[in-house]
Structure formats: structure tokens, C-alpha cells
C-alpha positions as CSV (number, residue, x, y, z in Angstrom):
1,M,-14.8,28.8,8.8
2,F,-15.3,25.1,8.8
3,R,-14.9,23.2,5.7
4,K,-15.6,19.3,5.1
5,I,-12.3,17.5,3.9
6,P,-13.0,14.4,2.0
7,T,-11.1,11.3,3.1
8,N,-11.1,7.8,2.2
9,K,-12.1,5.0,4.5
10,N,-8.7,5.3,6.6
11,G,-9.1,9.0,7.1
12,Y,-6.6,10.1,4.3
13,Q,-7.0,12.8,2.3
14,R,-6.3,12.1,-1.5
15,L,-4.3,14.8,-3.0
16,Y,-5.0,16.7,-6.0
17,F,-1.4,17.1,-7.5
18,Y,-0.6,20.0,-9.5
19,G,1.4,18.2,-12.2
20,K,5.1,19.3,-11.9
21,K,8.2,19.3,-9.4
22,N,8.5,22.6,-7.7
23,S,5.1,23.8,-7.9
24,F,5.8,25.7,-4.9
25,K,8.7,28.5,-4.4
26,Y,11.7,27.2,-2.7
27,Y,13.8,29.4,-0.6
28,S,16.9,28.2,1.3
29,Y,16.5,28.0,5.1
30,V,20.0,29.5,5.5
31,D,19.0,32.5,3.2
32,I,16.1,33.0,5.3
33,L,18.2,33.1,8.5
34,N,20.7,35.4,7.1
35,K,18.0,37.7,5.8
36,K,18.9,37.3,2.2
37,I,15.2,37.0,1.1
38,P,13.2,40.0,1.2
39,K,10.5,40.2,4.0
40,E,8.1,41.1,1.1
41,A,8.6,37.6,-0.4
42,L,7.5,36.0,2.7
43,K,4.9,38.2,3.8
44,D,1.2,36.7,4.1
45,K,2.9,33.0,3.3
46,I,2.8,29.7,4.7
47,L,6.4,28.4,5.1
48,L,7.1,24.8,5.4
49,V,10.7,23.6,6.5
50,G,11.8,20.5,4.8
51,Y,14.4,18.8,2.8
52,T,14.2,19.1,-1.1
53,D,16.1,16.9,-3.5
54,T,19.3,19.1,-3.0
55,A,19.7,17.4,0.3
56,K,20.8,14.2,-1.5
57,G,22.0,12.3,1.7
58,L,19.0,12.8,3.6
59,Y,16.5,11.3,1.1
60,D,13.1,12.9,1.7
61,L,12.0,12.0,-1.6
62,R,8.7,10.5,-2.2
63,S,6.7,8.6,-5.2
64,T,3.4,10.4,-6.3
65,P,1.2,9.5,-9.2
66,L,2.8,12.3,-11.3
67,D,6.6,12.2,-10.0
68,P,8.7,9.4,-8.8
69,N,10.9,11.5,-6.7
70,L,9.0,14.4,-5.1
71,P,10.4,16.1,-2.0
72,G,8.2,15.2,0.7
73,V,7.7,18.8,1.9
74,E,6.1,19.2,-1.3
75,I,3.4,16.6,-0.3
76,H,2.5,18.8,2.7
77,A,2.5,21.9,0.7
78,T,0.0,20.3,-1.8
79,A,-2.3,19.2,1.1
80,I,-2.2,23.0,2.2
81,Q,-2.7,24.4,-1.4
82,N,-5.7,21.6,-1.8
83,L,-7.5,23.4,1.3
84,I,-6.6,26.9,0.2
85,D,-8.2,26.2,-3.4
86,N,-10.8,23.8,-1.9
87,K,-9.7,21.4,-4.5
88,F,-10.1,17.7,-3.7
89,M,-9.8,14.5,-5.1
90,I,-12.6,12.1,-4.3
91,R,-13.5,8.5,-5.5
92,A,-16.5,8.2,-7.6
93,D,-18.8,5.2,-6.6
94,I,-18.9,4.2,-10.2
95,L,-16.0,2.3,-11.7
96,G,-13.6,3.5,-8.9
97,I,-12.6,6.6,-11.1
98,Y,-11.3,9.7,-9.2
99,Y,-12.4,13.3,-9.9
100,S,-11.7,16.6,-8.6
101,Y,-14.1,19.1,-7.5
């Protein structure tokens, strides 16, 4: 199945942010490796590995329209969830207003 992803003139996808930090489920990478997370919790899921705000010294926090310190991995998760939900931000030609569809 192919789907057209609206992008801006530079080819960037405008993300529809879901409104709060930790919009996605977090698991410790070490807990997954040590099999402390039930297999059912991960079945049929997309897993992203990345630093969260608990990794203070590594600083992978990014500024978004809704949060000045969002873990960078959540930006990737947001892009994937936008594709799953078929929810995109596009720029209206009138007044430069953004809306989602």
C-alpha cells in the first residue's frame, strides 16, 4: 500500500504532535535484554531505541511546538504514528495556517 506523505518545499514532513511528553510507552533497553518485559507487551509493536530524558548526560532532548525538552526518539515515534494514523499537518495556502487531515 502506497500513501502520499505531504511534505514542505524542503521535503520535510510536518509532524502532528499528540500533545504531551511520553505519548508513547517507554521500556528500559536493559529490561528488554534481561527479559523483564513480557513478550506480549512487545508483540506486533514497532520498537525504537533511543535516549530519553533519563539519560541526562547524553542530551537527546529536542524542542517542539508543544514541549521545549522532548526526547528525540519521540520525534521519530511521532512521525511513525502520524503514518499509522494517516494524520498529517499541512500548510493551508491562505494566511499560512496549519491544519491536520
